[in-house]
Every structure is written in structure tokens, then in C-alpha cells.
C-alpha positions as CSV (number, residue, x, y, z in Angstrom):
1,M,148.1,139.2,44.6
2,H,151.2,139.8,46.6
3,N,149.7,141.7,49.5
4,G,151.2,139.4,52.2
5,R,148.0,137.7,53.3
6,S,148.5,134.7,51.1
7,I,151.8,133.8,52.7
8,R,151.3,131.1,55.4
9,V,153.5,132.0,58.4
10,T,153.7,130.1,61.6
11,S,154.9,131.6,64.9
12,V,158.6,131.2,65.9
13,W,159.6,127.5,66.0
14,V,162.7,125.5,66.5
15,I,163.5,122.3,65.0
16,S,163.7,120.5,68.3
17,G,167.1,119.1,69.2
18,L,168.6,119.5,65.8
19,I,171.1,122.1,66.7
20,G,171.8,120.0,69.9
21,L,172.2,116.9,67.9
22,F,174.9,118.1,65.4
23,S,176.7,119.9,68.2
24,L,177.0,116.8,70.3
25,L,178.4,115.0,67.4
26,A,181.3,117.4,67.4
27,T,181.9,116.9,71.1
28,A,180.6,113.4,71.8
29,Q,183.5,112.6,74.1
30,T,182.5,115.4,76.4
31,K,178.7,114.4,76.9
32,P,177.8,114.1,80.4
33,E,177.0,110.7,82.0
34,I,174.6,111.2,84.8
35,D,173.5,108.5,87.2
36,A,170.0,109.7,88.0
37,N,166.4,108.8,87.1
38,A,165.9,111.8,84.9
39,W,168.0,114.9,84.0
40,L,168.4,117.5,81.4
41,L,170.3,120.7,80.5
42,M,168.3,123.8,79.2
43,E,169.5,127.2,77.9
44,L,167.2,129.9,79.4
45,N,166.5,132.2,76.3
46,S,165.9,129.6,73.5
47,G,164.5,126.9,75.7
48,E,166.9,124.5,73.8
49,V,167.5,121.3,75.7
50,L,171.0,120.2,74.8
51,V,171.2,116.8,76.7
52,S,168.7,114.8,78.6
53,Q,167.5,111.5,79.8
54,N,163.8,110.6,80.6
55,A,163.1,114.5,80.5
56,E,159.3,113.9,80.1
57,L,158.9,111.1,82.6
58,A,156.5,112.1,85.4
59,L,158.3,111.5,88.7
60,P,157.8,112.5,92.4
61,P,159.4,115.9,92.7
62,A,159.8,116.3,96.4
63,S,160.3,119.8,97.6
64,I,161.0,121.1,94.0
65,T,157.2,121.2,94.2
66,K,157.7,124.6,96.0
67,L,158.9,126.2,92.9
68,M,155.2,126.0,91.6
69,M,153.9,127.0,94.9
70,N,156.3,130.1,94.9
71,Y,155.1,130.9,91.3
72,V,151.5,131.0,92.3
73,I,152.3,133.4,95.1
74,F,154.7,135.6,93.0
75,A,151.7,136.1,90.5
76,R,149.5,137.4,93.1
77,L,152.0,139.5,94.7
78,Q,152.6,141.1,91.3
79,T,148.9,141.8,90.7
80,G,148.4,143.1,94.3
81,E,146.0,140.3,95.3
82,L,148.4,139.5,98.0
83,K,150.8,141.9,99.8
84,P,154.3,141.2,101.4
85,L,153.2,142.3,104.8
86,D,149.9,140.3,104.8
87,S,149.5,138.6,108.2
88,V,149.2,134.8,107.6
89,P,147.8,132.5,110.3
90,I,149.7,129.2,111.3
91,S,147.1,126.4,111.6
92,E,147.6,123.3,113.4
93,H,147.9,121.5,110.1
94,A,150.7,123.7,109.1
95,W,152.4,123.5,112.4
96,R,152.3,119.6,112.4
97,A,154.0,119.5,108.9
98,E,156.5,116.8,108.5
99,G,160.1,117.2,107.1
100,S,161.9,120.5,106.8
101,R,160.3,123.3,108.8
102,M,160.9,126.9,109.8
103,F,159.3,126.0,113.3
104,A,156.4,128.4,113.0
105,D,154.4,128.4,116.3
106,V,150.8,127.2,116.0
107,N,148.0,129.9,116.2
108,T,150.4,132.7,115.5
109,R,150.5,135.1,112.6
110,I,153.6,135.7,110.4
111,E,154.2,138.1,107.5
112,L,153.6,136.5,104.1
113,E,157.0,137.6,102.8
114,H,158.8,136.0,105.7
115,L,156.9,132.8,105.2
116,L,157.7,132.9,101.4
117,K,161.3,133.3,102.0
118,S,161.3,130.3,104.3
119,T,159.9,128.2,101.4
120,I,162.6,129.3,99.1
121,V,165.7,129.3,101.2
122,Q,165.0,126.8,103.9
123,S,162.1,124.8,102.3
124,G,159.7,125.1,105.3
125,N,156.9,122.7,104.8
126,D,155.0,124.5,107.6
127,A,155.5,127.8,105.8
128,A,154.2,126.3,102.4
129,I,151.1,124.9,104.0
130,A,150.3,128.1,105.8
131,L,150.8,130.1,102.6
132,A,148.6,127.6,100.6
133,E,145.8,127.8,103.2
134,F,145.8,131.7,103.3
135,T,145.8,131.9,99.4
136,G,143.6,129.0,98.5
137,G,141.4,128.6,101.5
138,S,142.9,125.0,102.0
139,E,146.0,123.2,100.8
140,F,144.0,121.0,98.4
141,A,142.3,124.1,96.8
142,F,145.6,125.8,96.5
143,A,147.0,122.7,94.7
144,Q,144.2,123.4,92.1
145,L,145.6,126.8,91.6
146,M,149.1,125.1,91.0
147,N,147.5,122.8,88.4
148,Q,145.9,125.8,86.6
149,A,149.2,127.6,86.5
150,A,151.0,124.6,85.3
151,K,148.5,124.2,82.4
152,K,149.1,127.8,81.4
153,L,152.9,127.3,81.3
154,G,152.5,124.0,79.3
155,L,153.7,121.8,81.9
156,N,152.1,118.7,80.5
157,Q,153.6,116.1,82.9
158,S,152.9,117.9,86.2
159,N,150.2,117.2,88.7
160,F,149.9,118.7,92.2
161,V,148.0,117.5,95.2
162,N,149.8,119.5,97.9
163,S,152.0,122.6,98.3
164,T,155.0,120.9,99.9
165,G,156.0,118.0,97.8
166,L,155.7,115.5,100.6
167,P,154.8,112.0,99.2
168,A,151.2,111.8,97.8
169,E,149.7,109.6,95.1
170,G,149.6,111.3,91.7
171,H,151.9,114.3,92.8
172,L,154.3,114.4,89.8
173,M,156.5,116.5,87.7
174,S,159.0,115.9,84.8
175,A,162.4,117.2,84.5
176,L,161.3,119.2,81.5
177,D,158.4,120.7,83.3
178,I,160.7,121.7,86.2
179,A,163.1,123.4,83.8
180,K,160.3,125.3,82.1
181,L,159.0,126.4,85.5
182,A,162.4,127.5,86.6
183,A,162.8,129.6,83.3
184,A,159.4,131.2,83.9
185,I,160.4,132.3,87.5
186,I,163.8,133.6,86.4
187,K,162.2,135.6,83.4
188,E,158.9,136.7,85.0
189,Y,159.9,137.5,88.7
190,P,163.6,138.5,88.7
191,K,162.9,140.5,92.0
192,Y,161.8,137.3,93.8
193,Y,164.2,135.0,91.9
194,A,167.1,136.9,93.7
195,W,165.9,135.3,97.0
196,Y,166.9,131.8,95.7
197,A,170.6,132.9,96.2
198,E,170.2,133.8,99.9
199,K,172.4,131.5,101.9
200,E,170.5,131.4,105.2
201,Y,167.1,132.0,106.8
202,T,166.3,132.8,110.5
203,H,163.1,132.4,112.3
204,N,162.4,132.2,116.1
205,G,166.2,132.7,116.7
206,I,166.9,129.6,114.6
207,T,169.3,130.2,111.5
208,Q,169.1,127.5,108.8
209,P,171.2,127.3,105.7
210,N,170.0,127.2,102.1
211,R,169.7,123.5,101.1
212,N,171.2,124.3,97.7
213,K,174.9,123.8,98.6
214,L,176.0,124.8,95.1
215,L,175.6,128.4,96.3
216,W,178.8,127.9,98.2
217,K,180.7,125.7,95.6
218,D,180.2,128.0,92.4
219,D,179.7,131.7,92.5
220,S,177.9,131.5,89.1
221,V,175.1,129.6,90.5
222,D,172.3,131.5,92.0
223,G,169.3,129.2,92.4
224,L,167.1,127.2,92.6
225,K,165.9,124.2,94.7
226,T,166.6,121.0,96.3
227,G,164.4,118.1,97.1
228,F,164.4,114.7,98.9
229,T,162.0,112.0,99.8
230,N,162.5,108.2,99.8
231,A,160.1,108.0,96.7
232,A,161.8,110.9,94.8
233,G,165.4,110.3,95.8
234,Y,167.9,113.3,95.8
235,C,166.7,116.1,93.4
236,L,168.1,119.4,92.4
237,V,167.4,122.1,89.9
238,G,170.2,124.6,89.6
239,S,170.8,127.7,87.3
240,A,173.9,129.6,86.8
241,V,174.9,132.7,84.7
242,R,178.4,133.3,83.2
243,D,179.2,135.9,80.6
244,K,175.5,136.9,80.2
245,Q,174.6,133.3,79.4
246,R,172.3,131.3,81.6
247,W,171.8,127.6,81.8
248,I,169.3,125.5,83.9
249,A,170.1,121.9,84.9
250,V,167.7,119.5,86.5
251,V,168.5,116.2,88.2
252,L,165.9,113.9,89.6
253,G,166.4,110.7,91.6
254,A,170.1,110.8,92.2
255,K,171.5,108.6,95.0
256,S,172.9,111.2,97.4
257,V,173.3,115.0,98.1
258,S,176.9,114.9,96.7
259,A,175.7,113.1,93.6
260,R,173.0,115.5,92.7
261,E,175.2,118.5,93.2
262,A,178.1,117.0,91.2
263,A,175.5,116.1,88.3
264,V,174.0,119.6,88.2
265,L,177.6,121.1,88.1
266,E,178.7,118.7,85.4
267,L,175.7,119.6,83.3
268,L,176.1,123.5,83.8
269,N,179.8,123.3,83.0
270,Y,179.1,121.3,79.9
271,G,176.7,124.0,78.6
272,F,179.1,126.8,79.4
273,N,182.1,125.2,78.1
274,Y,181.0,123.7,74.7
275,F,178.2,126.0,73.6
276,D,177.1,129.5,73.1
277,A,173.8,131.2,73.5
278,T,173.3,133.9,70.9
279,E,170.6,136.3,69.8
280,K,170.1,137.1,66.2
281,L,167.5,139.4,64.4
282,N,167.6,142.0,67.0
283,Q,168.1,144.9,64.6
284,Q,166.2,148.0,65.5
285,G,166.3,149.4,61.9
286,G,164.5,146.4,60.3
287,L,165.9,143.8,57.9
288,K,164.8,144.7,54.4
289,S,162.8,147.1,52.4
290,V,160.4,145.6,49.7
291,K,158.5,147.2,46.9
292,V,154.7,148.1,47.4
293,Y,152.3,148.8,44.7
294,G,149.0,150.9,45.0
295,G,149.9,152.4,48.5
296,E,150.7,155.8,49.9
297,A,154.3,154.6,50.3
298,D,156.3,152.6,47.7
299,E,158.1,150.4,50.1
300,V,157.6,148.6,53.3
301,L,160.3,147.7,55.9
302,L,160.3,144.1,57.0
303,Q,161.5,143.1,60.6
304,S,161.5,139.8,62.4
305,M,158.5,139.3,64.7
306,A,160.9,138.6,67.6
307,P,164.7,138.1,68.1
308,A,165.8,134.6,67.4
309,N,167.6,132.9,70.4
310,L,169.9,130.1,69.4
311,V,172.4,127.7,70.9
312,V,175.4,126.9,68.7
313,P,178.8,125.1,69.3
314,K,181.4,127.3,71.1
315,G,182.7,130.2,68.8
316,R,180.3,129.6,66.0
317,Q,177.9,132.6,66.5
318,A,179.4,134.4,63.4
319,D,178.7,131.4,61.1
320,V,175.0,131.5,61.5
321,E,173.5,132.5,58.1
322,V,170.3,134.4,57.7
323,T,168.2,134.0,54.6
324,L,165.0,136.0,54.0
325,H,162.1,134.3,52.3
326,H,159.3,136.7,51.1
327,S,157.5,138.0,47.8
328,P,159.5,140.3,45.6
329,Y,156.7,142.9,46.0
330,F,153.4,143.5,47.9
331,E,150.2,145.3,47.2
332,A,148.5,147.9,49.6
333,P,146.8,148.0,52.0
334,I,149.3,146.6,54.5
335,E,149.0,146.6,58.3
336,V,151.5,147.0,61.0
337,G,152.6,143.4,62.1
338,Q,151.1,141.7,59.1
339,P,153.0,138.5,58.1
340,M,155.3,139.1,55.2
341,G,157.5,136.0,55.0
342,L,160.2,134.1,56.9
343,A,163.7,134.6,58.1
344,Q,165.6,131.3,58.0
345,L,168.7,130.9,60.1
346,T,171.1,128.0,59.3
347,L,174.5,126.7,60.4
348,D,176.4,124.3,58.2
349,G,173.4,124.0,55.9
350,K,171.0,122.8,58.8
351,T,168.1,125.0,59.7
352,L,168.1,126.2,63.3
353,I,165.1,128.4,63.4
354,E,162.6,130.1,61.3
355,V,161.2,133.4,62.5
356,P,158.2,135.3,60.8
357,L,158.8,138.5,59.0
358,V,156.3,141.2,59.7
359,A,155.5,144.7,58.3
360,T,156.9,147.6,60.5
361,S,154.4,150.2,59.2
362,E,150.9,150.6,57.9
363,I,150.6,151.5,54.2
364,K,147.2,152.7,53.2
365,L,145.7,152.6,49.8
366,A,146.7,155.5,47.6
367,G,144.5,157.7,45.6
368,W,142.8,156.3,42.4
369,W,145.5,158.0,40.1
370,K,148.5,156.3,41.8
371,R,146.7,153.1,42.1
372,M,146.0,153.1,38.4
373,M,149.6,154.0,37.5
374,D,150.9,151.4,39.9
375,S,148.6,148.8,38.5
376,I,149.9,149.4,34.9
377,K,153.5,149.3,36.3
378,L,152.7,145.9,38.1
379,R,151.1,144.4,35.0
380,A,154.1,145.3,32.8
381,K,156.4,143.8,35.5
382,Q,154.4,140.6,35.6
383,F,154.4,140.4,31.8
384,W,158.2,140.6,31.5
385,E,158.6,138.2,34.4
386,E,156.7,135.5,32.6
């Protein structure tokens, strides 16, 4: 029976690192050399990590922690659980926060959006604690919300015990988790992501610059976050977009501010200069029509389950080949979205990605007469194919 149900199809998957591997072989002399505890370069849409070192090593993330704090708040703003104009109290615990601060006065109330921008632009620890207490009831309880969100995002090397990133035992993130989190913020909350590009923040008459100095050094950079503690070293996650392509670079444990900035720029430039991000299988009209027996319609149109996002060496987009794997015919009934095979994308004979093929329309069983005639035709076809 070729009704499509017997074909085993998995969800979209990428052969991890394969395209990056053979791409790097062609440009080995250009591979970045970064002096830091951990680092990586990721393309946004594919999630492809091109180059990395210790990417899955759990390390102290310092204030990069606030990306997860932000993510939790963004989600609640989106659902309406929190409002931008909510009046947030400043506790003594928040007021006494160490490190970078917005200088919020104790026992005052500040609008949520104003506090949130502080954590993004100026990295205010007092603002981060106030938001955590307001949303979770306590900073520790809010950290559990952060851990829940991390689990949903698949951040397997992350654990949070506070909202600021101030040193604490067991408070850890990996470079890969940070890149995944940055990608989620960019994709899911573009309105709020724009705030990461703001260059200064003012409260109580005090104006402080964004700590991400790459915003001044490269116009294509529009985020995201810096961090520093003695335990973490100098950390930075940066993202840039050029010619509709976006890359994310993470550097943890660099030796200085200038070193982390130079490292992130080197990684971003490497991605833009030597690789192309491309989208395939995004046709609106389907990929191929296939014969159907016993149905009200005689053909079913196949389409990829989702567009295929790839990273290829510079200038090689047109060389990607697409091969469709499916049965030569199917039998009704067929449901919309039913798995029907695979689309295999290759470059230079190497598989880059396989995407499930699905039916674009429902095909119901035909009346008994057409079913009988189609059954005769199908048996004859099978006889001559044997």
C-alpha cells in the first residue's frame, strides 16, 4: 500500500557541522583564532554553528544572564500578564544591588518598561532585581521561571539562581545556550529586540551609555549584551545583519573589553565574508504532483513541510541540489500535511539537510466505481513493474 503512512519521515534535521566542516576546509587559513574560554559563531535562521570552542561548556555568564531575565519579561508582556506601564516597587534589596546600576531610589515606584530598558541598555542590576521581585514574588522564585523558560528553549547547560548574573554557585550558561537564547529573542520579540541597539539610557538625570561598544564601531551590529565578573571574565554576545543575513557571535571569558569586542567582530566578519545563508524549498506552488489511486482526485501536490535554511560557502547557493524521495504513487485517503517522503538537499555530493514532504490537500475516497477501476489499473501497473 502506497498511501504515504508507511513512509517513515522525521522532522527537519541538519547533519550537525557537516556543511561547516567542508566549508572550513576550503577556507582553513581564515578560521578565527579567539583567545577566550569559550566562543562560537551561529547563523540565525539555520541555527548552524560554523566555528566554536568549548561551546557546550557551562560557565559563569555574568550580566549576559539578563537576556534570560528579559526573555521571561518579554513573554509576559506579549500575553498581557505584564503591562509596560505597570508600577514596579524598588525594594531595599534591589536598591542595594552591587555592580552596574540605574540608581533607582529605594521605596519608589518605576514603570516596568523603564526598568526593562535599563537592564537592556545599561545593565542595571537594581532594575533586574526589582523586575524579578515584581514578576516572581522574589528573585529566587523568578530564577525558577528563568529555568523553566530555559528548559523549553532546550538550553541544556544553563542554570539560574538570580536575575542579574552576579556571582553565585551553580549559576551557569554555555556559549551555545546563549546563542540559542539570543536567536529566540531576535525571532520572537523583534519589537523589544530593537531596544538592544539603543546607545544610552537616562534615569534620575544620569545618562549612561550602552555597554556594548560595538554599536559605535560597526553599524551592522544591533545587539545584544555584555558581561563581566572576576569569575566570568569579559563576555559579549553580539549580532549583526548585512544584506539580509544575520549572524550571532558569543565570546565568554576574554581577557579585556577590547579583546571581547575584537573577538566578536572577527567572528561576525568571518561569517559574512566567507559564507552565505540561503533559504530553499520556499516555493508557494508546491514541488511535485504524484499519482493517486482510489481518490476523488487523481494527483496530490507535494510540498516541503518548511523552508530549508542553509549555510553554504560564499557564492555557492545556486549549486545546492534538491532530490525528492517519495513513492511513485499513493492510495486515498490522504490528509493535508500527511508525510509523503523527503526532500534531500546536497552540495558537492554531501547531504546538508533533509526536509519532510507533505501533502498540500486532502483527497477523500472516491465512489465504489472509481475505486474499482483504479484498483484494476493499479494491479495492472504493479504486474508490469514486477
